BANUKE-739585 format. One record per residue (C-alpha): residue number from 1; y negated, z negated, x negated. Coordinates in steps of 0.02 Angstrom, whole numbers, plus 50000, padded with zeros to 5 digits. Last residue first. Layout:
N
k, north, up, east
NUM, Y, Z, X
...
This chain:
552
k, north, up, east
552, 48554, 50497, 49978
551, 48392, 50423, 49914
550, 48459, 50240, 49958
549, 48621, 50273, 49870
548, 48530, 50345, 49716
547, 48415, 50192, 49713
546, 48554, 50065, 49727
545, 48647, 50143, 49588
544, 48488, 50145, 49482
543, 48461, 49969, 49516
542, 48637, 49912, 49482
541, 48633, 50014, 49316
540, 48478, 49930, 49265
539, 48557, 49761, 49305
538, 48700, 49797, 49192
537, 48585, 49844, 49053
536, 48473, 49689, 49073
535, 48631, 49581, 49073
534, 48687, 49658, 48908
533, 48517, 49621, 48839
532, 48517, 49437, 48894
531, 48693, 49424, 48827
530, 48620, 49474, 48657
529, 48478, 49342, 48675
528, 48592, 49206, 48723
527, 48699, 49253, 48565
526, 48544, 49234, 48461
525, 48476, 49076, 48535
524, 48641, 48973, 48543
523, 48803, 48976, 48626
522, 48825, 49114, 48749
521, 48919, 49168, 48902
520, 48949, 49005, 49004
519, 48823, 49031, 49136
518, 48716, 48902, 49057
517, 48724, 48989, 48889
516, 48672, 49158, 48938
515, 48709, 49267, 49105
514, 48754, 49268, 49284
513, 48725, 49436, 49366
512, 48707, 49415, 49553
511, 48688, 49571, 49655
510, 48859, 49563, 49749
509, 48934, 49385, 49753
508, 49117, 49353, 49733
507, 49161, 49394, 49552
506, 48971, 49382, 49492
505, 48918, 49536, 49415
504, 48933, 49567, 49227
503, 48996, 49749, 49261
502, 49173, 49704, 49196
501, 49172, 49557, 49320
500, 49091, 49391, 49302
499, 49147, 49204, 49307
498, 49002, 49069, 49324
497, 49055, 48963, 49186
496, 49021, 48759, 49191
495, 49029, 48631, 49055
494, 48871, 48716, 48971
493, 48863, 48696, 48792
492, 48830, 48555, 48661
491, 48732, 48451, 48788
490, 48823, 48295, 48773
489, 48766, 48210, 48610
488, 48741, 48026, 48644
487, 48720, 47921, 48544
486, 48645, 47897, 48365
485, 48744, 47873, 48209
484, 48651, 47827, 48053
483, 48719, 47834, 47881
482, 48703, 47666, 47801
481, 48874, 47657, 47736
480, 48861, 47824, 47644
479, 49021, 47925, 47690
478, 48932, 48092, 47677
477, 48893, 48054, 47494
476, 49011, 48186, 47423
475, 49067, 48309, 47548
474, 49251, 48338, 47558
473, 49314, 48160, 47548
472, 49171, 48100, 47661
471, 49229, 48221, 47797
470, 49398, 48145, 47794
469, 49323, 47966, 47811
468, 49228, 48032, 47960
467, 49381, 48116, 48044
466, 49482, 47965, 48088
465, 49343, 47860, 48161
464, 49277, 48013, 48258
463, 49451, 48051, 48334
462, 49475, 47867, 48392
461, 49301, 47857, 48465
460, 49326, 48016, 48560
459, 49498, 47964, 48627
458, 49413, 47793, 48678
457, 49275, 47869, 48782
456, 49104, 47845, 48704
455, 48962, 47730, 48762
454, 49044, 47562, 48758
453, 49096, 47588, 48570
452, 48927, 47633, 48518
451, 48887, 47462, 48462
450, 48708, 47413, 48432
449, 48547, 47454, 48335
448, 48422, 47506, 48470
447, 48329, 47671, 48425
446, 48159, 47754, 48457
445, 48074, 47886, 48568
444, 48106, 47986, 48447
443, 48264, 47973, 48337
442, 48218, 47979, 48148
441, 48332, 47838, 48097
440, 48300, 47758, 47934
439, 48425, 47757, 47802
438, 48414, 47597, 47687
437, 48507, 47493, 47811
436, 48491, 47477, 48006
435, 48496, 47324, 48106
434, 48609, 47218, 48220
433, 48751, 47347, 48204
432, 48905, 47307, 48313
431, 49076, 47293, 48230
430, 49214, 47419, 48245
429, 49229, 47436, 48054
428, 49216, 47630, 48064
427, 49052, 47604, 48168
426, 48992, 47464, 48060
425, 49004, 47574, 47898
424, 48927, 47713, 47980
423, 48772, 47609, 48044
422, 48749, 47605, 48231
421, 48618, 47685, 48346
420, 48595, 47668, 48537
419, 48448, 47771, 48590
418, 48284, 47715, 48660
417, 48250, 47791, 48828
416, 48185, 47618, 48885
415, 48348, 47555, 48967
414, 48396, 47444, 48819
413, 48487, 47576, 48705
412, 48654, 47526, 48783
411, 48583, 47555, 48961
410, 48525, 47727, 48916
409, 48687, 47769, 48819
408, 48786, 47721, 48965
407, 48679, 47833, 49074
406, 48711, 47984, 48962
405, 48893, 47948, 48958
404, 48908, 47947, 49144
403, 48798, 48102, 49165
402, 48905, 48199, 49049
401, 49065, 48157, 49133
400, 48990, 48207, 49307
399, 48929, 48374, 49223
398, 49108, 48396, 49162
397, 49176, 48363, 49340
396, 49067, 48510, 49416
395, 49208, 48638, 49414
394, 49322, 48522, 49517
393, 49497, 48572, 49463
392, 49578, 48452, 49575
391, 49459, 48375, 49693
390, 49300, 48278, 49676
389, 49343, 48253, 49497
388, 49257, 48129, 49379
387, 49419, 48016, 49332
386, 49510, 48189, 49296
385, 49385, 48249, 49173
384, 49454, 48168, 49009
383, 49635, 48223, 49063
382, 49575, 48404, 49054
381, 49533, 48376, 48872
380, 49373, 48356, 48779
379, 49332, 48429, 48612
378, 49245, 48299, 48488
377, 49066, 48302, 48415
376, 48970, 48265, 48263
375, 48793, 48340, 48295
374, 48699, 48357, 48138
373, 48556, 48275, 48049
372, 48472, 48298, 47874
371, 48340, 48170, 47840
370, 48174, 48165, 47747
369, 48084, 48308, 47835
368, 48055, 48463, 47740
367, 48146, 48598, 47844
366, 47997, 48717, 47820
365, 48029, 48812, 47982
364, 48026, 48642, 48076
363, 48190, 48565, 48115
362, 48271, 48500, 48271
361, 48423, 48388, 48327
360, 48481, 48331, 48496
359, 48516, 48171, 48583
358, 48531, 48130, 48768
357, 48483, 47964, 48850
356, 48489, 47947, 49044
355, 48381, 47850, 49165
354, 48282, 48000, 49224
353, 48348, 48169, 49196
352, 48313, 48308, 49076
351, 48366, 48207, 48920
350, 48338, 48289, 48740
349, 48269, 48137, 48650
348, 48250, 48197, 48462
347, 48340, 48183, 48302
346, 48242, 48243, 48152
345, 48242, 48384, 48027
344, 48270, 48430, 47841
343, 48427, 48521, 47877
342, 48480, 48531, 48053
341, 48663, 48547, 48090
340, 48695, 48618, 48269
339, 48870, 48547, 48276
338, 48983, 48464, 48150
337, 49168, 48465, 48207
336, 49304, 48351, 48275
335, 49453, 48437, 48358
334, 49553, 48320, 48469
333, 49750, 48318, 48467
332, 49765, 48128, 48438
331, 49805, 48163, 48259
330, 49629, 48227, 48229
329, 49594, 48413, 48186
328, 49445, 48398, 48070
327, 49299, 48527, 48041
326, 49142, 48525, 47939
325, 48997, 48634, 47920
324, 48856, 48591, 47795
323, 48679, 48638, 47761
322, 48567, 48631, 47612
321, 48378, 48627, 47616
320, 48308, 48767, 47509
319, 48415, 48879, 47397
318, 48297, 49002, 47326
317, 48167, 48869, 47289
316, 48290, 48767, 47185
315, 48287, 48590, 47245
314, 48470, 48558, 47218
313, 48534, 48667, 47070
312, 48607, 48523, 46977
311, 48735, 48498, 47116
310, 48701, 48619, 47264
309, 48809, 48553, 47409
308, 48824, 48363, 47369
307, 48649, 48363, 47288
306, 48568, 48448, 47442
305, 48660, 48336, 47560
304, 48600, 48178, 47468
303, 48425, 48250, 47455
302, 48425, 48269, 47648
301, 48452, 48092, 47676
300, 48590, 48075, 47797
299, 48596, 48071, 47987
298, 48731, 48083, 48115
297, 48709, 48137, 48299
296, 48847, 48083, 48427
295, 48991, 48147, 48525
294, 49034, 48264, 48665
293, 49120, 48434, 48674
292, 49136, 48578, 48792
291, 49272, 48684, 48878
290, 49216, 48786, 49032
289, 49261, 48739, 49209
288, 49251, 48867, 49349
287, 49122, 48927, 49476
286, 49128, 49058, 49618
285, 48970, 49062, 49722
284, 49007, 48968, 49880
283, 48841, 48906, 49941
282, 48881, 48726, 49889
281, 48948, 48776, 49720
280, 48789, 48878, 49677
279, 48682, 48729, 49727
278, 48779, 48609, 49623
277, 48764, 48725, 49475
276, 48570, 48735, 49505
275, 48555, 48556, 49510
274, 48639, 48536, 49340
273, 48528, 48657, 49250
272, 48567, 48590, 49083
271, 48658, 48729, 49005
270, 48523, 48856, 49037
269, 48481, 48937, 49204
268, 48499, 49132, 49160
267, 48525, 49209, 49335
266, 48493, 49392, 49325
265, 48455, 49441, 49512
264, 48463, 49598, 49614
263, 48448, 49587, 49797
262, 48297, 49477, 49815
261, 48179, 49436, 49955
260, 48079, 49275, 49907
259, 48080, 49137, 50035
258, 47941, 49018, 49996
257, 47974, 48833, 50031
256, 47885, 48761, 49882
255, 48056, 48739, 49787
254, 48093, 48921, 49808
253, 48226, 48995, 49925
252, 48295, 49154, 49850
251, 48352, 49307, 49951
250, 48494, 49421, 50010
249, 48630, 49413, 49875
248, 48791, 49484, 49941
247, 48946, 49383, 49979
246, 49134, 49412, 50019
245, 49162, 49533, 49865
244, 49306, 49646, 49877
243, 49235, 49751, 50021
242, 49099, 49707, 50152
241, 48968, 49578, 50116
240, 48930, 49420, 50224
239, 48748, 49356, 50176
238, 48683, 49244, 50042
237, 48526, 49141, 50020
236, 48522, 49069, 49832
235, 48449, 48906, 49841
234, 48323, 48791, 49757
233, 48242, 48912, 49638
232, 48105, 48824, 49535
231, 47939, 48900, 49504
230, 47834, 48796, 49393
229, 47793, 48950, 49292
228, 47784, 49126, 49348
227, 47806, 49278, 49228
226, 47765, 49458, 49288
225, 47827, 49623, 49216
224, 47711, 49773, 49196
223, 47742, 49817, 49017
222, 47595, 49707, 48957
221, 47681, 49565, 49046
220, 47840, 49575, 48954
219, 47756, 49594, 48792
218, 47645, 49442, 48821
217, 47791, 49339, 48876
216, 47884, 49384, 48708
215, 47734, 49342, 48612
214, 47718, 49169, 48692
213, 47905, 49142, 48649
212, 47869, 49184, 48465
211, 47724, 49072, 48442
210, 47819, 48921, 48515
209, 47969, 48967, 48406
208, 47862, 48949, 48247
207, 47825, 48764, 48301
206, 48015, 48729, 48320
205, 48090, 48821, 48167
204, 48135, 49008, 48149
203, 48306, 49010, 48071
202, 48416, 49134, 47978
201, 48586, 49101, 47908
200, 48626, 49254, 47795
199, 48449, 49302, 47757
198, 48394, 49479, 47794
197, 48316, 49508, 47963
196, 48267, 49324, 47968
195, 48158, 49356, 47825
194, 48026, 49441, 47932
193, 47954, 49278, 47978
192, 47944, 49265, 48168
191, 47779, 49316, 48260
190, 47825, 49420, 48411
189, 47873, 49583, 48321
188, 47989, 49469, 48210
187, 48074, 49408, 48365
186, 48091, 49579, 48432
185, 48176, 49643, 48274
184, 48289, 49490, 48280
183, 48348, 49527, 48455
182, 48371, 49713, 48421
181, 48482, 49670, 48267
180, 48580, 49555, 48374
179, 48609, 49700, 48496
178, 48701, 49785, 48349
177, 48823, 49881, 48468
176, 48975, 49806, 48395
175, 48924, 49623, 48421
174, 49064, 49509, 48429
173, 49002, 49328, 48446
172, 48992, 49218, 48288
171, 48817, 49185, 48294
170, 48660, 49162, 48180
169, 48480, 49139, 48230
168, 48448, 48947, 48222
167, 48291, 48885, 48292
166, 48314, 48715, 48221
165, 48289, 48639, 48391
164, 48161, 48612, 48527
163, 48135, 48787, 48583
162, 48323, 48815, 48594
161, 48322, 48717, 48755
160, 48229, 48848, 48848
159, 48087, 48958, 48775
158, 47962, 48923, 48922
157, 48017, 48764, 49014
156, 48167, 48651, 49045
155, 48281, 48560, 48922
154, 48164, 48471, 48803
153, 48047, 48438, 48948
152, 47968, 48521, 49097
151, 48046, 48484, 49274
150, 48109, 48314, 49253
149, 47940, 48258, 49180
148, 47981, 48107, 49077
147, 47846, 47979, 49075
146, 47703, 47995, 48953
145, 47640, 47905, 48794
144, 47809, 47846, 48736
143, 47798, 47952, 48576
142, 47944, 48051, 48635
141, 47878, 48087, 48811
140, 47707, 48137, 48728
139, 47800, 48261, 48619
138, 47885, 48334, 48776
137, 47730, 48346, 48885
136, 47627, 48428, 48745
135, 47761, 48548, 48708
134, 47782, 48593, 48889
133, 47601, 48621, 48898
132, 47605, 48747, 48751
131, 47771, 48815, 48800
130, 47717, 48872, 48975
129, 47791, 48750, 49104
128, 47963, 48726, 49183
127, 48045, 48800, 49333
126, 48036, 48978, 49263
125, 48046, 49135, 49373
124, 48031, 49316, 49288
123, 47984, 49459, 49396
122, 48041, 49615, 49319
121, 47943, 49784, 49297
120, 48094, 49907, 49297
119, 48015, 50016, 49168
118, 48155, 50013, 49034
117, 48039, 49911, 48918
116, 48020, 49792, 49064
115, 48206, 49777, 49099
114, 48228, 49744, 48908
113, 48095, 49614, 48909
112, 48160, 49524, 49060
111, 48341, 49517, 48988
110, 48270, 49464, 48827
109, 48173, 49319, 48911
108, 48317, 49261, 49025
107, 48429, 49255, 48876
106, 48313, 49173, 48764
105, 48254, 49034, 48891
104, 48140, 49083, 49034
103, 48260, 49055, 49169
102, 48281, 49162, 49336
101, 48273, 49349, 49318
100, 48220, 49454, 49459
99, 48239, 49644, 49484
98, 48109, 49755, 49562
97, 48166, 49864, 49709
96, 48036, 49995, 49745
95, 48061, 50122, 49625
94, 47919, 50244, 49629
93, 47957, 50342, 49477
92, 48131, 50322, 49409
91, 48163, 50168, 49295
90, 48237, 50225, 49128
89, 48409, 50185, 49068
88, 48531, 50148, 48924
87, 48380, 50114, 48803
86, 48433, 50147, 48621
85, 48429, 50009, 48486
84, 48435, 50066, 48308
83, 48573, 49984, 48206
82, 48641, 50146, 48135
81, 48771, 50089, 48013
80, 48754, 50113, 47824
79, 48891, 50238, 47768
78, 49011, 50151, 47650
77, 49039, 50065, 47486
76, 49144, 49913, 47464
75, 49201, 49857, 47283
74, 49330, 49970, 47208
73, 49432, 50123, 47240
72, 49347, 50282, 47160
71, 49201, 50371, 47229
70, 49194, 50555, 47168
69, 49176, 50620, 47345
68, 49050, 50483, 47396
67, 48942, 50535, 47253
66, 48942, 50719, 47297
65, 48903, 50683, 47475
64, 48758, 50577, 47426
63, 48674, 50706, 47314
62, 48511, 50614, 47283
61, 48517, 50426, 47345
60, 48463, 50318, 47487
59, 48521, 50141, 47480
58, 48558, 50003, 47594
57, 48588, 49833, 47510
56, 48709, 49691, 47535
55, 48676, 49540, 47429
54, 48758, 49389, 47366
53, 48670, 49250, 47272
52, 48761, 49145, 47153
51, 48788, 48962, 47112
50, 48870, 48934, 46952
49, 48889, 48745, 46916
48, 48913, 48709, 47100
47, 49057, 48826, 47111
46, 49092, 48876, 47293
45, 48907, 48895, 47315
44, 48903, 49076, 47359
43, 48733, 49102, 47447
42, 48682, 49242, 47561
41, 48565, 49385, 47570
40, 48582, 49526, 47698
39, 48510, 49706, 47726
38, 48392, 49734, 47569
37, 48332, 49914, 47564
36, 48333, 50034, 47411
35, 48265, 50207, 47411
34, 48272, 50362, 47308
33, 48401, 50315, 47177
32, 48443, 50477, 47084
31, 48300, 50451, 46964
30, 48374, 50279, 46903
29, 48533, 50359, 46837
28, 48699, 50342, 46930
27, 48855, 50228, 46917
26, 48841, 50174, 47099
25, 48888, 49992, 47061
24, 48786, 50002, 46903
23, 48635, 50074, 46987
22, 48639, 49944, 47114
21, 48651, 49798, 46989
20, 48507, 49872, 46904
19, 48399, 49868, 47066
18, 48446, 49684, 47079
17, 48400, 49657, 46900
16, 48235, 49727, 46931
15, 48208, 49620, 47074
14, 48226, 49472, 46958
13, 48379, 49347, 46945
12, 48353, 49156, 46941
11, 48500, 49116, 47063
10, 48628, 49224, 46972
9, 48675, 49395, 47054
8, 48825, 49454, 47153
7, 48824, 49627, 47239
6, 48952, 49593, 47384
5, 48903, 49746, 47488
4, 48831, 49919, 47457
3, 48782, 50022, 47608
2, 48740, 50203, 47601
1, 48601, 50301, 47687
């Protein structure tokens, strides 16, 4: 097949007009076009008075080789890539060593799914609860009907942190193997809308994600894998190892006291598994710091963002709720940027620890709530972490900083899990808000109008106050005086990385494959799923090598 890119059509085009555009590009009659398949659709809104849709299309034509030979320079036309996934291994009959995966987020689930599809029958351990129970617990906490469960909440449980988000499925990671396509196809097979295969910035939505993760679990179990919930790993039991790596994985100590023999582990704990990182540090697994950012959530009416992005075409069914992406490099050296923008969504409490407030954004598939929200975060520098270090270069200093800011937010909000919030105009003027204006905050479990200055470090405040007016110049209406800032956004990514070698194994612990966002190798559902596939392939290679060695 051939791939045509950059086919531009007006918003109100018909399917026939898309076909005619293909024929014009190829300069062939209709009877020579055998098949036409949509690959990608994106939006070109650089001119709000002439918004266009841009397509990539795969086509099957008669006399393809002759067509390519007479092709003249012009718009892109190339062979369509083969995006089919091919298993790299198959478990041999009678294999006794079954791999363990820890963490039922997107990375852990895709690692377990791929291992199951290769016949390795993995055991997947998750500290939280199945998604239905977890959802009930989380929504009850937001509504003030139930106390926070530190083991099952917006961060922990089936589906991982991404379950209570917009369900975004785009990533900037390099993916030459087309693993992202494998992830999307499996999600569709488990209940996601097929449109995620073709739209430029796909998303699933929170309630849809609950269905999808149950589908992933069912597929793993149908292939002989096992998923256990309420099963927290409290310690990795290591033993001395010969060679370059001082340790080898021996077993897992579970929270109920059970010792589970384990020589091969994919560890996908998620970015909020702070107790896990502390345990790894204590037993000697090599860790290092990773850059991350902190800030606030900002809310505007969704129609305001739609109008700013789409102009007179706002509300067009082919456009949907508008998104934005903003970046500013502040004069104090900090980068300020929008993060995890949720069109037509709401802000939620995402803490996993008692006595702390954390904000995050989420949207349903319809994206039809009244407000748009986005993280507005600022990069941290090494000097920000120094007051939190136990020793120079402490890999856990970022966690200590996060906890400090989250505790400040809890206190500023009144100590009830309400979040501190401030009108944009008041924030820029440096005066506390006593009430909100025309824009209602969507945060659950509720907000307390106040001053955000005591919550955020001064360099972060300075950078935000410089960036906000700049963003208002770029996006009409962004500087609305009643826009709501809610603190604090700390879980942008893991502050820790578990370094690994070219075979994805821990640098100093044999048998341990750290993976996903918590380990420092992903940033969102799609990239975490991709890393889960890579981790599964690395684990399969380990298992086959161990099996061959044992047989010899």
